[in-house]
A tleap script that builds the chain and sets N, CA, C and O, in Angstrom:
source leaprc.protein.ff14SB
mol = sequence {
  NMET ASN THR SER LEU LYS LYS ALA ALA VAL
  MET GLY LEU GLY LEU ALA LEU LEU GLY GLY
  ILE ALA GLY THR HIE ALA ASP GLU ARG LYS
  SER PRO LYS THR TYR VAL LEU GLU ASP GLY
  THR VAL HIE ALA THR PRO GLY GLU MET PHE
  GLN TYR LEU ARG THR ARG ASP ASN GLY LEU
  ALA ALA GLY ASN PRO ARG ASP ILE VAL ASP
  ALA TYR PRO GLU GLU PHE ASP ASN VAL GLY
  ASP LEU ILE ARG GLN LYS ARG GLN SER CASP
}
set mol.1.N position { 22.196 29.213 28.722 }
set mol.1.CA position { 22.848 28.309 27.797 }
set mol.1.C position { 23.427 29.127 26.645 }
set mol.1.O position { 22.779 30.050 26.150 }
set mol.2.N position { 24.591 28.806 26.237 }
set mol.2.CA position { 25.277 29.488 25.153 }
set mol.2.C position { 24.534 29.254 23.842 }
set mol.2.O position { 23.996 28.169 23.623 }
set mol.3.N position { 24.499 30.266 22.962 }
set mol.3.CA position { 23.780 30.182 21.695 }
set mol.3.C position { 24.343 29.073 20.813 }
set mol.3.O position { 23.577 28.332 20.196 }
set mol.4.N position { 25.652 28.947 20.743 }
set mol.4.CA position { 26.246 27.906 19.911 }
set mol.4.C position { 25.947 26.521 20.486 }
set mol.4.O position { 25.815 25.555 19.735 }
set mol.5.N position { 25.843 26.420 21.795 }
set mol.5.CA position { 25.491 25.144 22.414 }
set mol.5.C position { 24.038 24.783 22.091 }
set mol.5.O position { 23.724 23.616 21.859 }
set mol.6.N position { 23.155 25.783 22.078 }
set mol.6.CA position { 21.756 25.547 21.708 }
set mol.6.C position { 21.664 25.069 20.259 }
set mol.6.O position { 20.925 24.135 19.948 }
set mol.7.N position { 22.425 25.724 19.375 }
set mol.7.CA position { 22.415 25.336 17.965 }
set mol.7.C position { 22.897 23.895 17.798 }
set mol.7.O position { 22.324 23.121 17.032 }
set mol.8.N position { 23.951 23.551 18.522 }
set mol.8.CA position { 24.498 22.195 18.425 }
set mol.8.C position { 23.474 21.169 18.925 }
set mol.8.O position { 23.323 20.099 18.336 }
set mol.9.N position { 22.775 21.501 20.012 }
set mol.9.CA position { 21.776 20.587 20.551 }
set mol.9.C position { 20.611 20.411 19.575 }
set mol.9.O position { 20.133 19.295 19.374 }
set mol.10.N position { 20.162 21.495 18.979 }
set mol.10.CA position { 19.061 21.437 18.009 }
set mol.10.C position { 19.481 20.645 16.781 }
set mol.10.O position { 18.715 19.828 16.270 }
set mol.11.N position { 20.707 20.889 16.304 }
set mol.11.CA position { 21.197 20.157 15.138 }
set mol.11.C position { 21.321 18.658 15.445 }
set mol.11.O position { 20.987 17.820 14.607 }
set mol.12.N position { 21.793 18.333 16.626 }
set mol.12.CA position { 21.911 16.928 17.012 }
set mol.12.C position { 20.552 16.254 17.069 }
set mol.12.O position { 20.393 15.122 16.611 }
set mol.13.N position { 19.580 16.943 17.627 }
set mol.13.CA position { 18.223 16.410 17.698 }
set mol.13.C position { 17.645 16.231 16.297 }
set mol.13.O position { 16.997 15.225 16.009 }
set mol.14.N position { 17.884 17.214 15.430 }
set mol.14.CA position { 17.403 17.132 14.049 }
set mol.14.C position { 18.007 15.949 13.320 }
set mol.14.O position { 17.301 15.235 12.608 }
set mol.15.N position { 19.302 15.730 13.487 }
set mol.15.CA position { 19.957 14.585 12.841 }
set mol.15.C position { 19.418 13.264 13.373 }
set mol.15.O position { 19.239 12.310 12.616 }
set mol.16.N position { 19.162 13.212 14.665 }
set mol.16.CA position { 18.613 11.988 15.248 }
set mol.16.C position { 17.229 11.691 14.678 }
set mol.16.O position { 16.916 10.540 14.373 }
set mol.17.N position { 16.400 12.724 14.532 }
set mol.17.CA position { 15.065 12.543 13.961 }
set mol.17.C position { 15.146 12.101 12.503 }
set mol.17.O position { 14.415 11.205 12.080 }
set mol.18.N position { 16.031 12.728 11.739 }
set mol.18.CA position { 16.187 12.345 10.332 }
set mol.18.C position { 16.660 10.901 10.209 }
set mol.18.O position { 16.215 10.174 9.322 }
set mol.19.N position { 17.550 10.490 11.089 }
set mol.19.CA position { 18.021 9.098 11.075 }
set mol.19.C position { 16.889 8.130 11.368 }
set mol.19.O position { 16.819 7.060 10.763 }
set mol.20.N position { 16.007 8.488 12.283 }
set mol.20.CA position { 14.856 7.642 12.592 }
set mol.20.C position { 13.892 7.546 11.432 }
set mol.20.O position { 13.363 6.471 11.148 }
set mol.21.N position { 13.657 8.667 10.754 }
set mol.21.CA position { 12.766 8.670 9.590 }
set mol.21.C position { 13.365 7.833 8.471 }
set mol.21.O position { 12.657 7.055 7.831 }
set mol.22.N position { 14.658 7.986 8.228 }
set mol.22.CA position { 15.315 7.216 7.163 }
set mol.22.C position { 15.260 5.729 7.480 }
set mol.22.O position { 15.052 4.915 6.581 }
set mol.23.N position { 15.440 5.365 8.734 }
set mol.23.CA position { 15.364 3.952 9.126 }
set mol.23.C position { 13.974 3.389 8.917 }
set mol.23.O position { 13.830 2.253 8.466 }
set mol.24.N position { 12.956 4.156 9.235 }
set mol.24.CA position { 11.582 3.721 9.030 }
set mol.24.C position { 11.294 3.551 7.545 }
set mol.24.O position { 10.666 2.574 7.139 }
set mol.25.N position { 11.752 4.501 6.733 }
set mol.25.CA position { 11.535 4.419 5.285 }
set mol.25.C position { 12.246 3.202 4.707 }
set mol.25.O position { 11.705 2.545 3.817 }
set mol.26.N position { 13.440 2.886 5.191 }
set mol.26.CA position { 14.175 1.713 4.706 }
set mol.26.C position { 13.414 0.439 5.038 }
set mol.26.O position { 13.397 -0.493 4.234 }
set mol.27.N position { 12.784 0.380 6.206 }
set mol.27.CA position { 12.007 -0.801 6.583 }
set mol.27.C position { 10.823 -0.991 5.659 }
set mol.27.O position { 10.475 -2.122 5.322 }
set mol.28.N position { 10.192 0.114 5.239 }
set mol.28.CA position { 9.053 0.015 4.332 }
set mol.28.C position { 9.478 -0.519 2.979 }
set mol.28.O position { 8.714 -1.239 2.336 }
set mol.29.N position { 10.679 -0.183 2.532 }
set mol.29.CA position { 11.166 -0.696 1.253 }
set mol.29.C position { 11.433 -2.187 1.335 }
set mol.29.O position { 11.294 -2.885 0.330 }
set mol.30.N position { 11.811 -2.700 2.500 }
set mol.30.CA position { 12.082 -4.126 2.659 }
set mol.30.C position { 10.804 -4.946 2.548 }
set mol.30.O position { 10.840 -6.077 2.063 }
set mol.31.N position { 9.685 -4.402 2.985 }
set mol.31.CA position { 8.431 -5.143 2.936 }
set mol.31.C position { 7.430 -4.373 2.079 }
set mol.31.O position { 6.595 -3.636 2.601 }
set mol.32.N position { 7.518 -4.548 0.759 }
set mol.32.CA position { 6.618 -3.799 -0.122 }
set mol.32.C position { 5.169 -4.228 0.066 }
set mol.32.O position { 4.880 -5.368 0.429 }
set mol.33.N position { 4.284 -3.303 -0.184 }
set mol.33.CA position { 2.854 -3.585 -0.063 }
set mol.33.C position { 2.413 -4.398 -1.263 }
set mol.33.O position { 2.817 -4.114 -2.391 }
set mol.34.N position { 1.602 -5.389 -1.035 }
set mol.34.CA position { 1.023 -6.155 -2.125 }
set mol.34.C position { -0.487 -6.030 -2.022 }
set mol.34.O position { -1.027 -5.721 -0.960 }
set mol.35.N position { -1.153 -6.270 -3.122 }
set mol.35.CA position { -2.602 -6.150 -3.186 }
set mol.35.C position { -3.164 -7.523 -3.501 }
set mol.35.O position { -2.814 -8.121 -4.518 }
set mol.36.N position { -4.029 -8.023 -2.639 }
set mol.36.CA position { -4.589 -9.353 -2.783 }
set mol.36.C position { -6.077 -9.226 -3.073 }
set mol.36.O position { -6.823 -8.662 -2.274 }
set mol.37.N position { -6.506 -9.749 -4.212 }
set mol.37.CA position { -7.924 -9.725 -4.550 }
set mol.37.C position { -8.638 -10.883 -3.872 }
set mol.37.O position { -8.010 -11.859 -3.464 }
set mol.38.N position { -9.942 -10.767 -3.756 }
set mol.38.CA position { -10.734 -11.828 -3.138 }
set mol.38.C position { -10.607 -13.159 -3.882 }
set mol.38.O position { -10.847 -14.213 -3.293 }
set mol.39.N position { -10.233 -13.131 -5.165 }
set mol.39.CA position { -10.054 -14.389 -5.900 }
set mol.39.C position { -8.694 -15.024 -5.631 }
set mol.39.O position { -8.385 -16.086 -6.170 }
set mol.40.N position { -7.879 -14.374 -4.797 }
set mol.40.CA position { -6.608 -14.944 -4.378 }
set mol.40.C position { -5.401 -14.481 -5.174 }
set mol.40.O position { -4.276 -14.837 -4.823 }
set mol.41.N position { -5.586 -13.710 -6.219 }
set mol.41.CA position { -4.440 -13.246 -6.991 }
set mol.41.C position { -3.734 -12.114 -6.251 }
set mol.41.O position { -4.373 -11.274 -5.618 }
set mol.42.N position { -2.406 -12.106 -6.342 }
set mol.42.CA position { -1.575 -11.133 -5.637 }
set mol.42.C position { -0.917 -10.225 -6.665 }
set mol.42.O position { -0.404 -10.695 -7.680 }
set mol.43.N position { -0.935 -8.919 -6.398 }
set mol.43.CA position { -0.394 -7.937 -7.333 }
set mol.43.C position { 0.534 -6.987 -6.598 }
set mol.43.O position { 0.272 -6.607 -5.457 }
set mol.44.N position { 1.623 -6.603 -7.260 }
set mol.44.CA position { 2.639 -5.748 -6.642 }
set mol.44.C position { 2.243 -4.283 -6.617 }
set mol.44.O position { 2.663 -3.548 -5.724 }
set mol.45.N position { 1.435 -3.841 -7.588 }
set mol.45.CA position { 1.062 -2.425 -7.660 }
set mol.45.C position { -0.439 -2.307 -7.919 }
set mol.45.O position { -1.053 -3.236 -8.443 }
set mol.46.N position { -1.027 -1.172 -7.555 }
set mol.46.CA position { -2.443 -0.972 -7.865 }
set mol.46.C position { -2.714 -1.032 -9.369 }
set mol.46.O position { -3.730 -1.578 -9.797 }
set mol.47.N position { -1.804 -0.471 -10.169 }
set mol.47.CA position { -1.992 -0.486 -11.617 }
set mol.47.C position { -2.048 -1.897 -12.169 }
set mol.47.O position { -2.879 -2.206 -13.023 }
set mol.48.N position { -1.160 -2.754 -11.680 }
set mol.48.CA position { -1.151 -4.160 -12.102 }
set mol.48.C position { -2.460 -4.839 -11.710 }
set mol.48.O position { -3.029 -5.602 -12.492 }
set mol.49.N position { -2.932 -4.560 -10.504 }
set mol.49.CA position { -4.169 -5.159 -10.019 }
set mol.49.C position { -5.361 -4.708 -10.870 }
set mol.49.O position { -6.183 -5.535 -11.264 }
set mol.50.N position { -5.460 -3.403 -11.155 }
set mol.50.CA position { -6.595 -2.916 -11.934 }
set mol.50.C position { -6.548 -3.412 -13.378 }
set mol.50.O position { -7.592 -3.662 -13.981 }
set mol.51.N position { -5.341 -3.554 -13.938 }
set mol.51.CA position { -5.226 -4.103 -15.288 }
set mol.51.C position { -5.732 -5.549 -15.307 }
set mol.51.O position { -6.423 -5.960 -16.239 }
set mol.52.N position { -5.384 -6.308 -14.277 }
set mol.52.CA position { -5.878 -7.679 -14.167 }
set mol.52.C position { -7.407 -7.696 -14.100 }
set mol.52.O position { -8.050 -8.506 -14.768 }
set mol.53.N position { -7.988 -6.805 -13.293 }
set mol.53.CA position { -9.448 -6.759 -13.172 }
set mol.53.C position { -10.118 -6.409 -14.504 }
set mol.53.O position { -11.183 -6.936 -14.825 }
set mol.54.N position { -9.496 -5.526 -15.268 }
set mol.54.CA position { -10.078 -5.106 -16.546 }
set mol.54.C position { -10.041 -6.216 -17.587 }
set mol.54.O position { -10.938 -6.313 -18.424 }
set mol.55.N position { -9.001 -7.059 -17.539 }
set mol.55.CA position { -8.782 -8.006 -18.639 }
set mol.55.C position { -8.898 -9.473 -18.232 }
set mol.55.O position { -8.681 -10.348 -19.070 }
set mol.56.N position { -9.228 -9.770 -16.990 }
set mol.56.CA position { -9.222 -11.172 -16.572 }
set mol.56.C position { -10.222 -12.000 -17.375 }
set mol.56.O position { -11.275 -11.521 -17.796 }
set mol.57.N position { -9.850 -13.254 -17.564 }
set mol.57.CA position { -10.667 -14.173 -18.347 }
set mol.57.C position { -10.752 -15.491 -17.577 }
set mol.57.O position { -10.284 -16.529 -18.047 }
set mol.58.N position { -11.354 -15.434 -16.390 }
set mol.58.CA position { -11.432 -16.615 -15.545 }
set mol.58.C position { -12.873 -16.931 -15.132 }
set mol.58.O position { -13.108 -17.604 -14.129 }
set mol.59.N position { -13.819 -16.441 -15.911 }
set mol.59.CA position { -15.221 -16.719 -15.612 }
set mol.59.C position { -15.851 -15.736 -14.639 }
set mol.59.O position { -17.052 -15.813 -14.380 }
set mol.60.N position { -15.063 -14.807 -14.091 }
set mol.60.CA position { -15.585 -13.794 -13.178 }
set mol.60.C position { -15.776 -12.495 -13.933 }
set mol.60.O position { -15.219 -12.316 -15.017 }
set mol.61.N position { -16.553 -11.593 -13.375 }
set mol.61.CA position { -16.788 -10.295 -14.022 }
set mol.61.C position { -15.470 -9.556 -14.205 }
set mol.61.O position { -14.581 -9.631 -13.357 }
set mol.62.N position { -15.354 -8.852 -15.305 }
set mol.62.CA position { -14.160 -8.069 -15.594 }
set mol.62.C position { -14.581 -6.641 -15.905 }
set mol.62.O position { -15.752 -6.375 -16.174 }
set mol.63.N position { -13.629 -5.733 -15.865 }
set mol.63.CA position { -13.894 -4.331 -16.168 }
set mol.63.C position { -13.514 -3.432 -15.032 }
set mol.63.O position { -12.628 -3.764 -14.243 }
set mol.64.N position { -14.166 -2.300 -14.931 }
set mol.64.CA position { -13.955 -1.341 -13.869 }
set mol.64.C position { -14.302 -2.000 -12.530 }
set mol.64.O position { -15.334 -2.665 -12.436 }
set mol.65.N position { -13.463 -1.832 -11.480 }
set mol.65.CA position { -13.771 -2.450 -10.183 }
set mol.65.C position { -15.173 -2.118 -9.661 }
set mol.65.O position { -15.817 -2.973 -9.053 }
set mol.66.N position { -15.647 -0.909 -9.884 }
set mol.66.CA position { -16.999 -0.536 -9.430 }
set mol.66.C position { -18.044 -1.370 -10.166 }
set mol.66.O position { -19.037 -1.781 -9.566 }
set mol.67.N position { -17.836 -1.625 -11.457 }
set mol.67.CA position { -18.753 -2.464 -12.228 }
set mol.67.C position { -18.749 -3.901 -11.714 }
set mol.67.O position { -19.785 -4.565 -11.697 }
set mol.68.N position { -17.586 -4.370 -11.299 }
set mol.68.CA position { -17.483 -5.727 -10.757 }
set mol.68.C position { -18.262 -5.819 -9.447 }
set mol.68.O position { -18.987 -6.788 -9.219 }
set mol.69.N position { -18.114 -4.822 -8.599 }
set mol.69.CA position { -18.860 -4.792 -7.332 }
set mol.69.C position { -20.360 -4.768 -7.619 }
set mol.69.O position { -21.133 -5.451 -6.947 }
set mol.70.N position { -20.768 -3.988 -8.609 }
set mol.70.CA position { -22.183 -3.920 -8.962 }
set mol.70.C position { -22.692 -5.248 -9.524 }
set mol.70.O position { -23.869 -5.575 -9.377 }
set mol.71.N position { -21.805 -6.014 -10.168 }
set mol.71.CA position { -22.199 -7.310 -10.738 }
set mol.71.C position { -22.428 -8.354 -9.640 }
set mol.71.O position { -23.143 -9.332 -9.860 }
set mol.72.N position { -21.826 -8.153 -8.458 }
set mol.72.CA position { -21.971 -9.086 -7.336 }
set mol.72.C position { -22.473 -8.350 -6.098 }
set mol.72.O position { -21.743 -8.254 -5.111 }
set mol.73.N position { -23.693 -7.829 -6.121 }
set mol.73.CA position { -24.166 -7.010 -4.994 }
set mol.73.C position { -24.305 -7.781 -3.686 }
set mol.73.O position { -24.246 -7.180 -2.613 }
set mol.74.N position { -24.484 -9.071 -3.749 }
set mol.74.CA position { -24.610 -9.873 -2.529 }
set mol.74.C position { -23.261 -10.134 -1.868 }
set mol.74.O position { -23.197 -10.429 -0.675 }
set mol.75.N position { -22.177 -10.025 -2.646 }
set mol.75.CA position { -20.852 -10.342 -2.124 }
set mol.75.C position { -20.070 -9.121 -1.671 }
set mol.75.O position { -19.308 -9.199 -0.708 }
set mol.76.N position { -20.247 -7.979 -2.360 }
set mol.76.CA position { -19.421 -6.811 -2.091 }
set mol.76.C position { -20.278 -5.573 -1.883 }
set mol.76.O position { -21.194 -5.301 -2.659 }
set mol.77.N position { -19.974 -4.826 -0.829 }
set mol.77.CA position { -20.640 -3.542 -0.591 }
set mol.77.C position { -19.935 -2.409 -1.315 }
set mol.77.O position { -20.563 -1.435 -1.733 }
set mol.78.N position { -18.608 -2.548 -1.460 }
set mol.78.CA position { -17.808 -1.500 -2.102 }
set mol.78.C position { -16.543 -2.117 -2.676 }
set mol.78.O position { -16.311 -3.316 -2.526 }
set mol.79.N position { -15.728 -1.306 -3.329 }
set mol.79.CA position { -14.503 -1.800 -3.952 }
set mol.79.C position { -13.541 -2.347 -2.895 }
set mol.79.O position { -12.801 -3.293 -3.163 }
set mol.80.N position { -13.547 -1.763 -1.707 }
set mol.80.CA position { -12.697 -2.260 -0.627 }
set mol.80.C position { -13.009 -3.696 -0.247 }
set mol.80.O position { -12.113 -4.437 0.159 }
set mol.81.N position { -14.269 -4.103 -0.373 }
set mol.81.CA position { -14.627 -5.502 -0.105 }
set mol.81.C position { -14.055 -6.424 -1.176 }
set mol.81.O position { -13.715 -7.573 -0.895 }
set mol.82.N position { -13.952 -5.927 -2.386 }
set mol.82.CA position { -13.398 -6.713 -3.486 }
set mol.82.C position { -11.891 -6.904 -3.329 }
set mol.82.O position { -11.351 -7.970 -3.624 }
set mol.83.N position { -11.236 -5.866 -2.865 }
set mol.83.CA position { -9.767 -5.864 -2.772 }
set mol.83.C position { -9.351 -5.902 -1.301 }
set mol.83.O position { -9.780 -5.063 -0.509 }
set mol.84.N position { -8.527 -6.863 -0.943 }
set mol.84.CA position { -7.932 -6.900 0.379 }
set mol.84.C position { -6.483 -6.510 0.231 }
set mol.84.O position { -5.762 -7.126 -0.554 }
set mol.85.N position { -6.027 -5.498 0.966 }
set mol.85.CA position { -4.639 -5.076 0.911 }
set mol.85.C position { -3.910 -5.638 2.111 }
set mol.85.O position { -4.363 -5.492 3.246 }
set mol.86.N position { -2.786 -6.278 1.865 }
set mol.86.CA position { -1.982 -6.855 2.940 }
set mol.86.C position { -0.543 -6.374 2.808 }
set mol.86.O position { -0.065 -6.089 1.709 }
set mol.87.N position { 0.125 -6.292 3.926 }
set mol.87.CA position { 1.571 -6.080 3.908 }
set mol.87.C position { 2.212 -7.440 4.101 }
set mol.87.O position { 1.975 -8.118 5.101 }
set mol.88.N position { 3.012 -7.824 3.149 }
set mol.88.CA position { 3.716 -9.094 3.229 }
set mol.88.C position { 5.190 -8.823 3.106 }
set mol.88.O position { 5.613 -8.081 2.220 }
set mol.89.N position { 5.983 -9.413 3.981 }
set mol.89.CA position { 7.428 -9.201 3.896 }
set mol.89.C position { 8.038 -10.297 3.024 }
set mol.89.O position { 7.472 -11.375 2.845 }
set mol.90.N position { 9.210 -9.975 2.495 }
set mol.90.CA position { 9.899 -10.918 1.603 }
set mol.90.C position { 10.357 -12.140 2.349 }
set mol.90.O position { 10.955 -13.037 1.756 }
savepdb mol mol.pdb
quit
């Protein structure tokens, strides 16, 4: 096989792979990840969710998520039990 033909084939394959990666990344932007707490509140970012946990005033424990888990040992084994992460599309 000619060297220039090999280069063209490799470049074509590389462009095809990059196009696939870009398409996958675009799909992820269409369906942003949301964070759903066990109390049903939905948050767009982890920072927003943790700020809500620190300052909530709804009769439930507030503060550091680990402290909240410790306040309800019968309900949660870890912070992951407190927070359910879902992918929801627009």
